[in-house]
N, C-alpha and C positions, 0 to 999 in steps of 0.2 A: 546476583545479577540476573535480571529477567531477559530471557532471549525472546525476540518477537521477529516475525517475517513481514514483509510488505511486498505486494505485488505491483511490478511496474509493467502495466499491461498499455501498449502504445498500439493506435491504429489510426492510419492517415493522419500521422503527425500530431496527434491528440494522445494523452495519457488520462487514464480513468483516475478519477479521485472521489471520495465519499465522504459525507458530513455526518458526524456522530450524532445520533437523535438526541432529543431532550429527555433528561433524567439519568443518562448515562454519565460516567466520568468523561470529561472533556467534551460535554455537549456542545454542539455548535462549531467545533474545529473540524477541519478538513484533514484527511489522511489518505495514505494509500492503503487499499484493502490488504487485510491480513490479520495476525493475531498471534497469541502466545503459543510456543513450542511446547507441546506436552511431553512427559518423561518417555523415551523410547522413538520419538519421531523423529525423523531427518527434517532439515528446513524444507526440503520439496513436499514431503508428506504433510507437514502443517500447513504449507500454503495451499496446497490442493484441497485440504479438508476446510480450511477457512474460507476459500471461495466457494466452496460448495455450499457451507452453512450460511455465510453472508451475503452471497450474491445469487446462489442457486445455479452456478455455473461450473462446468468442467473444465480444466486448464491444463495446459502442458507447460511444465515449470522449467525455465532455462538456467541460465549462469546467474551469478551474482554480479550485480552492477554496482552496489555501494553498500557502505555500512555507516552507522552512527552510533555514537554512545552519548546517551544523556542521563541526567539525574534528575529524579521528581523527589516527591515528599517521602517516598517509601523506599526506593532503591536505585541503583544504576539500571539502565535499559540499554541492551544492545539490540538494534534494529538492522536486520540484514534485508537489503532490498533485492529481489531477483526478478529476472525478467519472466513474464508469463504471457500466455496466449490462449485466450478462450477458444474452446473446441467444441462445446456443447451447451445447450440451454440458452435461456434469455435472463439477462440481468433483472434480477429481482430482489432489492435490498431487504434484509431482515434486520440487519444491526445498525443500519444507516437510516436517516430520513431523505437523503437525497444523494445520488451520484451525478457526476457530470464528466464529459469528456472536454479537457482544456490543452491549449496548447504548451509546450514547455515554457514559452516566454511567460504567459499568463499565470503559472503557478505562483509567482511571487506575489500576486495580487490576492491570494486567498489566504485566510487565516487557518494557515497549517498547524498541526500540534508540533510541539518543539522537536520530537525525534524525526519528523519528517522534512523538517526545514533544511537540514544539511543535505539531505537526499535531493530535494527539489532544486538546491542550488547547484548541485553537480550535474544533474539531469539537464538544467538550462545550458550549460557549457558544452554537452554531449552532441557534436555535430553528426555523429553517426546515428542517432536515434531520431532525428528530425523527419527522415523520410519513411520511416517505418510505417 
């Protein structure tokens, strides 16, 4: 099973999502930024690294918000979504062609990658995240 992290970055009631660029696996699909946990990394270390590499930002990583397990053509994938707060840098995507801030209610209208769908559904029900 592949272990992957996702950042739930909420500001002013909107969450950050990113679209996979053309030519990449899952091109055109939207996702919460993050990536595969490398050997020896904690979930937090992975997400800090991925946000630095993919978005050019530093971040403070918080608690786990949700998890999903899905199966693709290669294997099972466990996605762990963690709260994150950008602490430095400007968002400059390198692994995506577009990033957007969307309301939690709007998430359902985006073509999200399969592992991100259950996380988005859960977020839409979390009233405690609306005002962040």
